[in-house]
C-alpha positions in Angstrom: 42.4 149.4 111.8 40.4 147.7 109.2 43.0 148.3 106.6 45.7 146.7 108.7 43.6 143.5 109.1 43.0 143.3 105.3 46.7 143.9 104.6 47.6 141.1 107.0 45.1 138.7 105.5 46.3 139.6 101.9 49.9 139.1 103.0 49.3 135.7 104.5 47.3 134.6 101.4 50.1 135.7 99.1 52.6 133.9 101.3 50.5 130.7 101.1 50.2 131.1 97.3 53.9 131.7 96.9 54.8 128.7 99.0 52.4 126.6 97.0 53.9 127.7 93.8 57.5 127.1 95.1 56.6 123.6 96.0 55.5 122.6 92.5 57.7 120.4 90.4 58.1 123.0 87.6 59.4 125.7 90.0 61.7 123.1 91.7 63.2 122.1 88.3 63.6 125.8 87.4 65.4 126.5 90.7 67.7 123.5 90.2 68.6 124.6 86.6 69.3 128.2 87.9 71.5 126.9 90.7 73.1 124.2 88.4 72.4 121.3 90.8 71.8 117.7 89.8 68.4 116.3 89.9 68.2 113.4 92.4 65.5 111.2 91.1 66.7 108.0 92.9 64.4 106.9 95.7 65.7 106.8 99.2 65.8 103.0 99.4 68.0 102.8 96.3 70.4 105.4 97.6 70.5 103.6 100.9 71.3 100.3 99.1 74.1 101.9 97.1 75.6 103.4 100.3 75.3 100.1 102.1 77.1 98.3 99.2 79.8 101.0 99.2 80.2 100.6 102.9 80.4 96.8 102.6 83.0 97.1 99.9 85.1 99.5 101.9 84.8 97.2 104.9 86.1 94.2 102.9 89.0 96.3 101.6 89.9 97.3 105.2 89.6 93.7 106.3 92.0 92.7 103.5 94.5 95.4 104.5 94.3 94.4 108.1 94.9 90.7 107.2 97.9 91.7 105.1 99.2 93.8 107.9 98.8 91.0 110.3 100.7 88.6 108.0 103.5 91.1 107.5 103.7 91.6 111.3 103.9 87.9 111.8 106.6 87.5 109.2 108.6 90.3 110.8 108.2 88.8 114.3 109.5 85.5 112.9 112.4 87.3 111.3 113.3 89.1 114.5 113.0 85.8 116.5 115.4 84.1 114.0 117.8 87.1 114.2 117.8 86.8 118.0 118.5 83.1 117.8 121.4 83.8 115.4 122.7 86.5 117.6 122.7 84.1 120.6 124.5 81.5 118.5 127.1 84.0 117.3 127.6 85.3 120.8 128.4 81.7 121.9 130.8 81.3 119.0 132.4 84.6 119.8 132.9 83.6 123.4 134.5 80.2 122.3 136.8 81.9 119.8 137.9 84.5 122.4 138.7 81.6 124.8 140.7 79.9 122.1 142.5 83.1 121.2 143.3 83.7 124.9 144.6 80.1 125.1 146.7 80.5 122.0 148.1 83.8 123.2 149.2 82.2 126.4 150.9 79.4 124.5 154.6 80.0 124.1 155.8 80.6 120.5 158.3 77.7 120.7 155.6 75.2 121.6 153.4 76.4 118.6 156.4 76.0 116.2 157.2 72.5 117.5 153.5 71.5 117.1 153.5 72.8 113.5 156.6 70.8 112.7 155.0 67.7 114.1 151.8 68.1 112.2 153.4 69.0 108.8 155.1 65.7 107.9 152.1 63.7 109.1 150.0 65.4 106.5 152.5 64.5 103.8 152.7 60.9 104.9 149.0 60.8 105.0 148.7 62.0 101.4 151.3 59.4 100.2 149.5 56.7 102.0 146.2 57.7 100.4 147.7 57.6 96.9 149.2 54.1 97.6 145.9 52.8 98.8 144.1 54.2 95.8 146.7 52.6 93.4 146.4 49.3 95.2 142.6 49.5 94.9 142.8 50.0 91.2 145.3 47.1 90.8 143.1 44.7 92.9 139.9 45.8 91.1 141.5 45.1 87.7 142.8 41.7 88.8 139.3 40.7 90.1 137.6 41.8 86.9 140.1 39.7 84.8 139.5 36.7 87.1 135.7 37.1 86.8 135.9 37.4 83.0 138.0 34.2 82.8 135.5 32.2 84.8 132.4 33.6 83.1 133.6 32.5 79.6 
């Protein structure tokens, strides 16, 4: 029984000694080299500051993306609203044109031909009248400018 107690005491002393050696800086560096891990020498506050800055930067980028998404959504909503307005306008025009087509379909062909004959000469006479009025304006303008030049000298 005495040998068991001595073995237990020696075992616990060796464990304490091993733990003490393992916690030394030299052994820790050796373990890091063997495991090929980086040495983190930055203090906790510096790492925390870097992480906080990184989080702030990411938050600003997310805010910028959200702002851009909101702008795009607003533009799309305006475009949809404009298209709806145009659609309502076009529906109104379509209805008017259908009514005109229905009215023209109900109009007898003889009446349409007679109306076309009535309108055609009026257009020709109107063009002739416009040319006569233009020519008369040129003649009158020339006469007035000659009269003014005579009185000015």
